[in-house]
C-alpha positions as CSV (number, residue, x, y, z in Angstrom):
1,M,20.4,-19.4,-14.0
2,T,17.8,-21.9,-12.7
3,S,20.6,-24.4,-11.9
4,I,22.4,-21.8,-9.9
5,L,19.2,-21.0,-7.9
6,K,18.6,-24.8,-7.3
7,E,22.2,-25.2,-6.1
8,M,21.9,-22.1,-3.9
9,A,18.6,-23.3,-2.3
10,K,20.1,-26.8,-1.7
11,E,23.2,-25.4,0.1
12,M,21.1,-23.0,2.1
13,A,18.8,-25.8,3.2
14,E,21.8,-27.8,4.3
15,G,23.0,-24.8,6.4
16,K,26.0,-24.0,4.1
17,V,27.1,-20.6,2.9
18,Y,26.6,-20.3,-0.8
19,R,29.6,-19.1,-2.8
20,W,28.5,-17.3,-6.0
21,P,30.6,-18.5,-9.0
22,G,32.7,-15.6,-10.3
23,A,31.9,-12.0,-9.4
24,P,28.7,-11.5,-7.4
25,P,25.9,-9.6,-9.3
26,G,25.8,-5.9,-8.7
27,I,22.8,-4.1,-7.2
28,P,21.3,-1.9,-9.8
29,T,21.2,1.9,-9.2
30,E,18.0,3.9,-9.3
31,A,18.9,5.2,-12.7
32,Q,19.3,1.6,-14.1
33,L,16.0,0.6,-12.6
34,W,14.1,3.4,-14.4
35,E,16.2,3.3,-17.6
36,G,14.0,3.0,-20.7
37,Q,10.9,4.4,-19.0
38,T,9.7,7.8,-20.0
39,D,9.2,10.6,-17.5
40,V,5.7,11.3,-16.2
41,V,4.4,14.1,-18.4
42,A,1.3,15.1,-16.4
43,D,-1.2,13.9,-13.9
44,D,-4.8,15.2,-14.0
45,P,-7.7,14.7,-11.7
46,P,-10.8,13.0,-13.1
47,I,-13.2,15.1,-15.1
48,G,-15.4,17.0,-12.6
49,G,-13.3,15.9,-9.6
50,K,-10.1,16.5,-7.8
51,F,-7.1,14.5,-6.6
52,G,-7.9,12.7,-3.4
53,D,-11.6,12.2,-4.2
54,V,-12.8,8.7,-3.4
55,K,-13.9,6.7,-6.5
56,S,-15.1,3.7,-4.5
57,D,-15.2,3.7,-0.7
58,V,-14.9,1.2,2.0
59,A,-18.2,-0.8,2.2
60,P,-20.4,0.5,5.0
61,W,-20.5,-2.4,7.4
62,N,-18.7,-3.6,10.5
63,Y,-15.4,-5.3,9.9
64,R,-13.7,-8.1,11.9
65,P,-10.2,-9.5,11.9
66,G,-9.8,-11.6,8.7
67,S,-12.0,-9.4,6.5
68,V,-10.8,-7.0,3.8
69,A,-11.4,-3.2,3.6
70,Q,-10.7,-1.6,0.3
71,A,-11.0,1.9,-1.2
72,T,-10.0,3.4,-4.5
73,I,-8.9,7.1,-4.6
74,W,-8.1,9.4,-7.5
75,G,-4.3,9.8,-7.3
76,A,-1.2,10.4,-9.4
77,H,1.7,8.4,-10.8
78,P,3.9,7.0,-8.0
79,R,7.1,7.9,-9.9
80,N,6.6,11.6,-9.2
81,N,8.1,10.8,-5.8
82,L,9.2,7.4,-4.7
83,R,8.5,8.5,-1.1
84,R,11.6,6.9,0.5
85,N,11.4,7.1,4.3
86,S,7.7,7.8,3.8
87,T,4.6,6.0,2.6
88,F,2.0,6.0,-0.1
89,V,-0.8,4.3,1.9
90,S,-1.6,3.9,5.6
91,V,-4.2,2.8,8.0
92,W,-5.2,5.1,10.9
93,R,-7.1,4.2,14.1
94,S,-9.2,6.1,16.7
95,E,-11.0,4.6,19.7
96,D,-14.0,6.8,19.2
97,G,-13.7,7.7,15.5
98,K,-13.4,11.4,16.2
99,S,-10.1,12.1,17.9
100,N,-6.6,10.9,18.7
101,W,-6.0,9.3,15.3
102,K,-2.8,7.1,15.1
103,M,-1.2,5.4,12.2
104,V,-1.3,1.6,12.8
105,A,0.0,0.3,9.4
106,D,1.6,1.5,6.2
107,D,2.8,0.1,2.9
108,N,5.7,-1.6,4.7
109,D,3.2,-4.0,6.3
110,W,2.2,-7.2,4.6
111,E,-1.5,-6.8,5.2
112,L,-1.7,-3.4,3.4
113,S,-1.3,-3.1,-0.3
114,F,-1.3,-0.3,-2.8
115,E,-2.1,-0.6,-6.5
116,W,-1.7,2.3,-9.0
117,K,-3.6,2.3,-12.3
118,R,-3.6,4.8,-15.1
119,V,-7.1,5.8,-16.3
120,G,-7.2,7.3,-19.7
121,I,-4.3,9.6,-20.7
122,S,-3.4,11.3,-17.5
123,A,-5.7,10.4,-14.6
124,S,-4.8,7.7,-12.0
125,T,-6.5,5.7,-9.4
126,V,-4.9,4.2,-6.3
127,T,-6.5,1.2,-4.7
128,I,-5.8,0.5,-1.0
129,T,-6.5,-3.0,0.3
130,W,-6.2,-3.8,4.0
131,E,-6.4,-7.5,5.1
132,I,-7.4,-6.9,8.7
133,P,-5.0,-8.8,10.9
134,A,-6.1,-11.2,13.6
135,D,-4.5,-9.1,16.4
136,V,-6.2,-5.8,15.4
137,K,-7.7,-3.7,18.2
138,P,-11.4,-2.9,18.0
139,G,-12.0,0.7,17.1
140,F,-12.6,3.0,14.1
141,Y,-10.3,3.0,11.1
142,S,-9.6,4.9,7.9
143,L,-7.5,4.2,4.8
144,H,-5.2,7.0,3.7
145,Y,-3.3,7.8,0.5
146,S,-0.5,10.4,0.0
147,G,1.3,11.2,-3.2
148,E,2.5,13.9,-5.6
149,A,0.9,15.0,-8.8
150,K,2.8,16.5,-11.7
151,H,1.3,19.3,-13.8
152,M,3.1,21.7,-16.2
153,G,6.5,20.7,-14.8
154,S,5.6,21.4,-11.1
155,I,4.8,18.8,-8.5
156,K,2.3,19.2,-5.7
157,T,1.4,17.0,-2.7
158,I,-2.0,15.4,-2.8
159,S,-3.9,13.1,-0.4
160,G,-7.2,11.3,0.1
161,R,-8.8,9.0,2.6
162,S,-11.7,6.6,2.9
163,R,-14.7,6.9,5.1
164,V,-14.3,5.9,8.8
165,F,-15.3,2.3,9.4
166,P,-15.6,0.2,12.6
167,V,-13.6,-2.9,13.3
168,E,-14.9,-5.2,16.0
169,G,-12.9,-7.8,17.9
170,L,-13.3,-11.5,17.4
171,P,-16.3,-12.9,19.3
172,E,-15.4,-14.7,22.5
173,V,-15.8,-18.4,22.4
174,N,-17.0,-20.1,25.6
175,V,-15.6,-23.6,25.9
176,T,-16.9,-25.9,28.6
177,M,-14.9,-28.9,29.7
178,Q,-16.8,-32.1,30.4
């Protein structure tokens, strides 16, 4: 397989169209991707808490482009709903931190990541990490999570969000020509 990949890369670098030897590989179906994995039996909130509660919040300081904001929220197994045409995590912005919130990034964006982790038998955490891009507008932001939890055969929608945090623009640099 490695030799095929090397040949493929070489031909692509030379601007040629690669011809797969024999029948091209098929794209697996969803059933094939999940084959061998057991169904999610149950999701439970943490003891003494509820789905959507923040386990660890965004640090309380002013952020700038290039810094990283991160929050961990009590969630559920992502296989309960793959959220096609939707999103697990998103970043929302408001100019004043109180009104007119708009989504500015979701888990289709490179700078936003989503990590699910099982905690104990049936609790889960979701960690949202946002690498604040260089072209971000100053304002107030919040990290959001949406998912579905399974309990006793039924599935319910859950969500949670981080605290609101400010993002400042890059400082202006005065350059004098001599």
